[in-house]
C-alpha positions in Angstrom: -18.6 38.2 10.7 -19.4 34.5 11.4 -23.0 35.3 12.2 -23.3 37.3 8.9 -21.7 34.4 6.9 -24.0 31.8 8.4 -27.1 34.0 7.7 -26.0 34.6 4.1 -25.4 30.9 3.4 -28.7 29.9 5.1 -30.5 32.5 2.9 -28.9 31.1 -0.3 -29.7 27.5 0.7 -33.3 28.4 1.5 -33.7 30.2 -1.8 -32.3 27.3 -3.8 -34.5 24.8 -1.9 -37.6 26.9 -2.7 -36.6 27.2 -6.3 -36.2 23.4 -6.5 -39.6 22.9 -5.0 -41.3 25.2 -7.5 -39.8 23.4 -10.5 -42.4 20.7 -10.0 -41.8 18.0 -12.7 -38.8 15.6 -12.8 -37.9 16.9 -16.2 -37.5 20.4 -14.9 -35.5 19.2 -11.9 -33.1 17.5 -14.2 -32.8 20.5 -16.4 -31.8 22.8 -13.6 -29.7 20.2 -11.9 -29.8 18.8 -8.4 -28.3 20.8 -5.6 -27.4 17.7 -3.5 -26.3 15.7 -6.5 -23.6 18.2 -7.4 -22.5 18.5 -3.8 -22.1 14.8 -3.3 -20.4 14.3 -6.6 -17.8 16.9 -5.9 -17.3 15.5 -2.4 -16.9 12.0 -3.8 -14.2 13.0 -6.2 -12.4 14.9 -3.5 -12.5 12.0 -1.1 -11.4 9.6 -3.9 -8.3 11.7 -4.6 -7.4 11.8 -1.0 -7.8 8.0 -0.6 -5.6 7.4 -3.6 -2.9 9.8 -2.2 -3.0 8.2 1.3 -3.2 4.5 0.3 -0.5 2.4 2.0 -1.5 -1.2 1.2 -1.2 -2.0 4.9 -3.1 -5.0 6.2 -4.3 -2.9 9.1 -6.5 -1.0 6.7 -7.8 -4.0 4.8 -11.5 -4.2 4.1 -13.5 -6.8 2.2 -14.4 -5.2 -1.2 -16.3 -8.1 -2.7 -17.7 -8.9 -6.1 -20.4 -11.6 -6.2 -21.3 -13.2 -9.5 -24.7 -14.9 -9.4 -27.6 -15.7 -11.6 -30.5 -14.6 -9.4 -31.3 -14.1 -5.8 -33.5 -17.2 -5.6 -30.7 -19.6 -6.6 -27.8 -17.7 -5.0 -29.6 -16.1 -2.1 -27.3 -17.5 0.6 -24.2 -16.6 -1.4 -25.3 -13.0 -1.6 -26.4 -12.9 2.0 -23.1 -14.3 3.2 -21.2 -11.7 1.2 -23.4 -9.0 2.7 -22.5 -10.2 6.2 -18.8 -10.0 5.3 -19.2 -6.4 4.2 -21.7 -5.1 6.7 -19.2 -3.5 9.0 -17.2 -1.4 6.6 -16.6 -3.1 3.3 -18.4 -2.9 0.0 -20.3 -5.4 -2.1 -21.0 -5.4 -5.8 -23.6 -8.0 -6.9 -23.7 -9.0 -10.6 -26.6 -10.8 -12.2 -25.2 -12.8 -15.1 -27.5 -13.0 -18.2 -26.7 -14.8 -21.4 -26.5 -12.5 -24.4 -26.8 -15.0 -27.2 -29.7 -14.3 -29.6 -32.9 -15.7 -28.2 -31.6 -16.4 -24.7 -33.6 -13.7 -23.0 -36.5 -11.3 -23.5 -35.9 -7.6 -24.1 -36.9 -6.7 -20.6 -35.0 -9.4 -18.8 -31.9 -7.3 -17.9 -34.2 -4.7 -16.3 -36.2 -7.3 -14.5 -33.1 -9.0 -13.3 -31.6 -5.9 -11.8 -34.9 -4.9 -10.2 -35.2 -8.3 -8.6 -31.6 -8.2 -7.4 -32.0 -4.6 -6.0 -35.2 -5.6 -4.2 -33.4 -8.6 -2.6 -30.2 -6.7 -1.5 -32.4 -3.8 -0.4 -33.9 -6.0 2.3 -30.4 -6.1 4.0 -30.6 -2.4 4.9 -27.0 -1.8 3.8 -25.9 1.3 2.0 -22.7 -0.3 0.7 -24.3 -2.9 -1.6 -24.4 -2.2 -5.4 -26.0 -4.1 -8.2 -25.4 -4.5 -11.9 -26.4 -6.8 -14.7 -23.8 -8.3 -17.1 -25.0 -9.7 -20.4 -22.4 -12.1 -21.7 -22.0 -15.2 -23.8 -19.1 -16.4 -21.7 -19.5 -16.4 -17.9 -15.8 -17.0 -17.2 -14.5 -14.3 -19.5 -17.1 -11.8 -18.0 -15.9 -12.5 -14.5 -12.2 -11.8 -15.3 -13.1 -8.6 -17.2 -15.3 -7.3 -14.4 -12.8 -8.3 -11.7 -10.1 -6.3 -13.6 -12.2 -3.3 -14.7 -14.4 -2.6 -11.7 -13.1 -0.1 -9.1 -14.4 1.2 -5.8 -13.6 4.9 -5.2 -9.8 5.1 -5.7 -9.2 1.4 -5.2 -10.0 -2.0 -6.7 -12.2 -4.7 -5.5 -10.0 -7.2 -3.7 -12.2 -10.4 -3.5 -14.3 -12.4 -5.9 -17.0 -14.7 -4.4 -18.8 -17.5 -6.2 -20.6 -20.7 -5.4 -18.6 -24.0 -5.5 -19.7 -25.9 -8.6 -21.6 -29.0 -7.8 -21.0 -30.9 -11.0 -17.9 -31.6 -13.1 -19.3 -30.2 -16.3 -17.2 -27.0 -16.3 -14.3 -28.1 -14.0 -11.5 -27.2 -16.4 -12.9 -23.8 -17.3 -13.6 -23.0 -13.7 -10.2 -24.0 -12.6 -8.6 -21.8 -15.3 -10.8 -19.0 -14.0 -9.4 -19.5 -10.5 -5.8 -19.4 -11.9 -6.6 -16.1 -13.7 -8.0 -14.6 -10.6 -4.9 -15.6 -8.7 -2.7 -14.0 -11.5 -4.6 -10.7 -11.2 -4.3 -10.8 -7.4 -7.9 -11.2 -6.3 -8.8 -13.2 -3.2 -11.3 -16.0 -4.0 -14.1 -17.2 -1.8 -16.2 -20.3 -2.8 -19.4 -21.0 -0.8 -20.9 -24.5 -0.6 -24.4 -24.4 0.7 -25.6 -26.8 3.4 -29.0 -28.2 4.1 -29.9 -25.1 6.1 -28.8 -21.4 5.9 -25.8 -21.4 8.2 -26.5 -18.0 9.8 -29.9 -19.1 11.0 -28.7 -22.1 13.0 -26.7 -22.4 16.2 -23.2 -23.9 16.3 -19.6 -22.7 16.0 -17.8 -21.3 13.0 -14.8 -23.6 12.6 -11.6 -22.4 10.9 -9.2 -25.1 9.8 -5.6 -24.1 9.8 -3.5 -25.8 7.2 -0.1 -24.2 7.8 -0.2 -21.1 5.7 0.0 -18.2 8.2 -1.3 -15.4 6.1 -4.1 -17.5 4.7 -5.4 -18.5 8.2 -5.3 -14.8 9.3 -7.5 -13.9 6.4 -9.8 -16.8 7.3 -10.0 -15.6 10.9 -10.8 -12.1 9.8 -13.6 -13.4 7.6 -14.9 -15.6 10.5 -14.9 -12.6 12.8 -16.8 -10.4 10.4 -19.4 -13.1 9.7 -20.0 -14.0 13.4 -20.3 -10.3 14.5 -22.7 -9.4 11.6 -24.7 -12.5 12.1 -25.1 -11.8 15.8 -26.2 -8.2 15.2 -28.7 -9.2 12.4 -30.0 -12.6 13.7 -29.2 -12.5 17.4 -27.4 -15.9 17.1 -23.9 -16.1 18.6 -21.5 -18.3 16.7 -18.3 -18.9 18.6 -15.1 -19.2 16.6 -13.1 -22.4 16.8 -9.6 -22.5 15.3 -8.5 -26.1 14.7 -5.6 -28.0 12.9 -4.8 -31.6 12.3 -1.4 -32.9 13.5 0.1 -36.3 13.0 3.3 -35.6 15.1 2.4 -35.2 18.8 5.9 -33.9 19.6 5.0 -30.6 17.7 1.8 -29.9 19.8 3.3 -27.1 21.8 4.9 -25.4 18.8 1.8 -25.5 16.7 -0.5 -24.4 19.6 1.8 -21.4 20.1 1.5 -20.5 16.4 -2.3 -20.6 16.6 -2.3 -18.4 19.7 0.2 -16.0 18.0 -2.2 -15.5 15.0 -5.1 -14.7 17.3 -3.0 -12.3 19.3 -1.8 -10.4 16.2 -5.4 -10.1 15.1 -6.5 -9.1 18.6 -9.1 -11.9 18.5 -10.3 -14.6 20.8 -11.2 -18.1 19.7 -11.1 -21.6 21.1 -8.0 -23.4 19.7 -7.7 -27.1 19.3 -5.2 -29.5 17.9 -6.7 -32.7 16.5 -4.2 -35.6 16.7 -4.0 -37.9 13.8 -1.2 -40.4 14.7 -2.8 -43.1 12.5 -2.5 -40.7 9.5 -6.1 -41.2 8.4 -7.2 -39.3 5.3 -7.4 -35.6 6.1 -10.9 -35.2 4.6 -12.2 -38.0 6.9 -10.7 -36.3 10.0 -12.0 -32.9 9.1 -15.5 -34.2 8.5 -15.5 -36.0 11.9 -14.2 -33.0 13.8 -16.6 -30.5 12.1 -19.9 -32.2 13.1 -22.2 -29.6 14.6 -20.6 -26.6 12.9 -22.8 -23.8 11.5 -20.1 -23.0 9.0 -16.7 -24.4 8.2 -14.0 -22.2 6.8 -11.0 -23.9 5.1 -8.2 -22.8 2.8 -7.5 -23.8 -0.7 -4.3 -23.9 -2.6 -3.7 -22.1 -5.9 -4.3 -24.4 -8.8 -2.1 -24.9 -11.8 -2.3 -26.5 -15.2 -1.5 -30.0 -13.8 -4.6 -29.8 -11.7 -7.2 -28.9 -14.3 -9.0 -32.2 -13.9 -8.4 -33.0 -10.2 -8.6 -29.6 -8.5 -12.3 -29.1 -8.1 -13.1 -32.8 -7.5 -10.6 -32.5 -4.6 -12.4 -29.5 -3.2 -15.7 -31.2 -3.5 -14.3 -34.3 -1.7 -13.2 -32.1 1.3 -16.3 -29.9 1.4 -18.6 -32.9 0.9 -18.0 -33.9 4.6 -19.1 -30.5 5.8 -22.4 -28.6 5.9 -22.1 -25.0 4.8 -18.5 -24.4 3.8 -16.5 -21.3 2.8 -13.3 -22.0 0.9 -10.7 -19.2 1.0 -7.8 -18.6 -1.4 -5.5 -15.7 -0.4 -4.0 -14.2 -3.7 -2.5 -10.9 -2.4 0.7 -12.1 -0.7 2.0 -8.5 -0.1 -0.8 -7.7 2.4 0.0 -8.9 5.9 -3.3 -9.4 7.8 -2.5 -8.1 11.2 
């Protein structure tokens, strides 16, 4: 019976394949439908329903599902490449080319050209989990919020928004309000500041600075692990992970060191831990810059902004990141997920 069933199914498959080949033109193929398109569509819906039914929200199953908002690959190439490294081992990446939609701001073919350029760039990564889309908008900040809320991946939502750290104060208030809104809708935020060189192509450690928030540093360590592993497989350069913190009270050395080791053990990671003493209580930005010399990439946390910090929040981030080379700033906005 099994042999007869296999023979019958094979005969049907062979007949359908031959019929598809004889159709000839793309129009005829569309008219009769694609055998594999129907199969994969049905499978996608089935898997999506099963994912929705089995979703637990556990940090053990957390994967980076990242939305990157960029203008073009030439200006934001390192931003897109870093996001691709983060999602290379099991996440998903949606890249958005943002185009102004005001009258006279672009030619008729510009959206099509933008998406073709972006697809060609991300296609060079060789990753099947990278998707591209063009957004025409007259308001960048509003478009980011709408896309972050509306976009979904299979049965779930994208959990992280990644952008470049603004270099000028021209839109500081609007950008800070955007970060507040992303925090309110529970999307992790990553801001990348470019260095003089592409960080993944140079040697040196990835330094993670622990500022006291346990869940935030675990997220930063996970991101550091994903980046270093993907970079090694792609470029052959091994970036060791260093976990550091600044401490002004030497009597707490053992306690803090134990907490650092505990975070690594819970994540089943290995990294070099270091406590940087600061008994003189020098400015933290000065200490961080001094102790980050030689790093390929620095990963640091950022607090959630509020209305009182509309003018000072981004200047403060630029002051801290200004002492580093390539820098990834991380804001954990999903407190119910425990990264273990």
